C-alpha positions in Angstrom: 94.3 138.0 -207.8 92.8 141.2 -206.4 89.9 142.9 -208.2 89.8 146.7 -208.4 86.9 148.9 -209.3 86.8 151.7 -212.0 84.1 154.0 -210.8 86.9 155.9 -209.0 88.4 156.4 -212.5 85.2 157.2 -214.4 83.3 159.3 -211.8 84.9 159.3 -208.3 88.1 161.3 -208.9 88.9 164.1 -211.4 92.0 164.0 -213.7 94.9 163.4 -213.0 94.0 161.8 -209.7 91.8 159.1 -211.2 94.5 157.5 -213.3 97.1 158.0 -210.6 94.9 156.0 -208.2 94.2 153.3 -210.7 97.8 152.8 -211.8 99.0 153.1 -208.2 96.6 150.4 -207.1 97.7 148.0 -209.8 101.4 148.7 -209.0 100.8 148.1 -205.3 99.1 144.8 -205.9 101.9 143.6 -208.1 104.5 144.7 -205.6 102.8 142.6 -203.0 103.0 139.5 -205.2 99.5 139.3 -206.5 97.8 140.0 -209.9 95.6 143.1 -210.3 92.2 142.4 -212.0 90.7 145.8 -212.7 87.0 145.6 -213.6 85.1 147.4 -216.4 82.6 146.9 -219.1 84.3 147.3 -222.5 83.4 146.2 -226.0 80.4 144.2 -225.0 82.2 142.3 -222.2 82.5 142.4 -218.4 86.3 142.5 -218.1 88.6 141.6 -215.2 92.1 142.8 -216.1 92.7 146.0 -218.2 95.5 147.5 -220.2 96.6 151.0 -219.6 94.8 152.0 -222.8 91.6 150.5 -221.4 92.1 152.6 -218.2 92.5 155.7 -220.3 89.2 154.8 -222.2 87.4 154.6 -218.9 88.9 157.8 -217.7 88.0 159.7 -220.9 84.3 159.0 -220.6 82.4 156.1 -219.1 78.9 155.5 -217.7 78.6 154.5 -214.1 77.7 150.7 -213.9 76.3 149.2 -210.7 75.2 145.6 -210.4 71.8 146.3 -211.9 73.4 148.0 -214.9 75.9 145.3 -216.1 73.6 143.5 -218.6 72.4 146.7 -220.4 75.9 148.1 -220.5 77.2 144.8 -222.1 74.4 144.7 -224.7 74.7 148.4 -225.6 78.5 148.0 -225.8 79.0 150.9 -223.4 82.2 151.9 -221.8 81.3 151.2 -218.2 83.1 152.1 -215.0 82.1 149.6 -212.4 81.0 150.5 -208.8 81.8 148.4 -205.7 78.6 146.5 -206.2 79.3 145.6 -209.9 83.0 144.8 -209.2 82.2 142.5 -206.3 79.7 140.6 -208.5 82.3 140.4 -211.4 85.0 139.2 -209.0 82.8 136.5 -207.6 81.7 135.3 -211.1 85.4 135.0 -212.0 86.3 133.2 -208.8 88.3 136.1 -207.4 88.0 136.3 -203.6 89.8 139.6 -202.9 88.7 143.1 -203.9 90.0 146.6 -202.9 88.3 149.9 -203.1 88.4 153.3 -201.4 85.2 153.2 -199.4 82.1 151.3 -199.6 78.6 152.8 -200.1 76.0 152.6 -197.4 72.9 154.3 -195.9 72.7 158.0 -196.8 72.4 160.6 -194.0 68.8 161.7 -193.4 67.5 159.2 -196.0 67.6 155.7 -194.4 65.6 154.4 -197.4 68.5 155.3 -199.7 70.9 152.3 -199.3 73.7 151.6 -201.6 73.6 148.4 -203.7 77.2 147.7 -202.4 75.8 146.3 -199.2 73.5 143.7 -200.7 76.2 142.6 -203.2 78.8 142.2 -200.5 76.4 140.1 -198.5 75.6 137.9 -201.6 79.1 136.9 -202.7 82.2 135.2 -201.0 84.5 138.2 -201.6 86.6 140.1 -199.1 86.2 143.8 -199.5 89.2 145.9 -198.4 88.2 149.5 -197.8 88.7 152.5 -195.6 85.3 151.9 -194.1 82.3 153.7 -195.6 82.5 157.2 -197.0 82.1 159.8 -194.1 79.3 161.5 -196.0 77.1 158.5 -195.1 75.3 157.4 -192.0 78.0 155.1 -190.6 76.0 153.8 -187.7 73.1 152.7 -189.9 75.4 151.3 -192.5 77.0 149.1 -189.9 73.6 148.0 -188.6 72.6 147.1 -192.2 75.8 145.0 -192.6 75.0 143.3 -189.3 71.5 142.5 -190.5 72.9 141.1 -193.7 75.3 138.9 -191.8 78.5 140.6 -193.1 81.5 140.5 -190.7 83.4 143.8 -190.4 87.0 143.2 -189.5 89.0 146.2 -188.3 92.5 146.0 -189.7 94.6 146.9 -186.7 91.7 148.8 -185.2 88.6 148.2 -183.1 86.9 151.2 -184.6 85.2 151.5 -188.1 87.2 154.0 -190.1 85.3 156.9 -191.7 87.2 157.1 -195.0 89.0 160.5 -194.4 89.6 159.7 -190.7 90.5 156.7 -188.6 87.7 157.4 -186.1 84.0 157.1 -186.3 83.0 156.0 -182.7 81.5 152.9 -184.2 83.0 149.5 -183.2 83.8 146.8 -185.7 82.6 143.2 -185.1 86.1 141.8 -184.8 89.7 143.0 -185.1 92.7 141.5 -187.1 96.3 142.6 -186.7 98.1 141.4 -189.9 97.6 140.1 -193.4 98.2 136.6 -192.2 95.6 136.8 -189.5 93.1 138.3 -192.0 93.7 135.4 -194.4 93.1 132.9 -191.6 89.8 134.5 -190.5 88.7 134.6 -194.1 89.6 131.0 -194.7 87.5 129.9 -191.7 84.6 132.2 -192.5 84.3 130.8 -196.0 84.8 127.2 -194.9 81.8 127.7 -192.6 79.7 128.9 -195.5 80.1 132.6 -195.0 80.0 135.0 -197.9 81.1 138.7 -198.1 83.5 140.1 -195.5 84.4 143.8 -195.1 88.0 144.4 -194.0 88.1 148.0 -192.8 91.6 149.6 -193.1 92.3 152.9 -191.4 93.5 155.6 -193.9 97.3 156.3 -193.9 96.6 159.9 -193.0 93.6 162.0 -191.9 91.7 165.0 -193.1 91.2 167.7 -190.5 87.6 168.7 -189.9 86.4 165.9 -192.1 83.1 165.4 -190.2 82.3 169.1 -190.3 82.9 169.3 -194.0 80.9 166.1 -194.7 77.9 167.6 -192.7 78.1 170.8 -194.7 78.4 169.0 -198.0 75.3 166.9 -197.2 73.3 170.0 -196.1 74.0 171.7 -199.4 72.7 168.8 -201.5 69.4 169.8 -203.0 67.5 167.9 -205.7 70.3 165.3 -206.3 69.2 161.7 -206.0 70.4 158.2 -206.9 73.8 157.5 -208.3 74.7 161.2 -208.6 74.6 161.7 -204.8 78.0 160.3 -203.8 80.1 161.9 -206.7 78.5 165.3 -206.0 79.2 165.0 -202.2 82.8 163.9 -202.8 83.4 166.8 -205.3 82.1 169.2 -202.7 84.4 167.7 -200.1 87.3 168.3 -202.5 86.3 172.0 -202.8 85.8 172.5 -199.0 89.2 170.8 -198.3 91.1 172.7 -200.9 91.9 169.5 -202.8 93.4 167.7 -199.8 90.6 165.1 -199.8 91.7 164.1 -203.4 95.3 163.3 -202.4 94.1 161.4 -199.4 91.6 159.4 -201.5 94.4 158.3 -203.8 96.7 157.4 -200.9 94.1 155.3 -199.1 92.8 153.4 -202.0 96.4 152.4 -202.9 97.0 151.4 -199.3 93.8 149.3 -199.4 95.0 147.6 -202.6 98.4 146.8 -201.1 96.9 145.2 -197.9 94.4 143.2 -199.9 97.2 141.8 -202.0 99.2 141.0 -198.9 96.2 139.1 -197.5 95.6 137.3 -200.8 99.2 136.2 -201.0 99.0 134.8 -197.5 95.7 133.1 -198.2 97.0 131.2 -201.2 100.4 130.4 -199.7 
């Protein structure tokens, strides 16, 4: 099984890109021989595995649910779109070891005190997180330093460099490199046998966005008075405006690619 988040459906991408990404991820997981387990809070339950109608409910209006928000969302019977942090916890509680997303959260530029809950949850649970690195709008160097402090290995999938979501290059080295789904599964097996917990598998995006760094810097500089969970969605929306919508198509493509590779590694792991 491969767990998938729904914050990308509820907040991360506008229609129709949000459902195209979610459905594409599920299809890619199935094509690779695994079972998609899309995560959300619905009808007073933390759910792994959604119907298409469930996905449409999340897309039509859901609150953003991080790890801290799961219990209130369940009790209040909210329609909740789960972040990386919440989805990783849900996957671990259900015994699912593989999870795919677009990009993880991290340390925000200019605000080192603002650290995504994604990092702590990844460090806490034995789940492999397949992603295109961290979002380029973040401070990638500090994000990697935080992962190192937390003891989280960062495996570059066919690369020695940490991807920056919209680009394959960040100038930041990963802690180790793997070259295939089979090798990834082998490293994960040994890491977990030795008592390790979360592992980040950083997959370069299938295409790149020109001038991504310049656009990210401009988007960050224009952010005034926005704090907390609203920061990342606002920055990504501004990136979409600055790129003329190109970032949205790339976001869809890369998250589907990550889901496909996660499923391939999961299939190898359990073979």
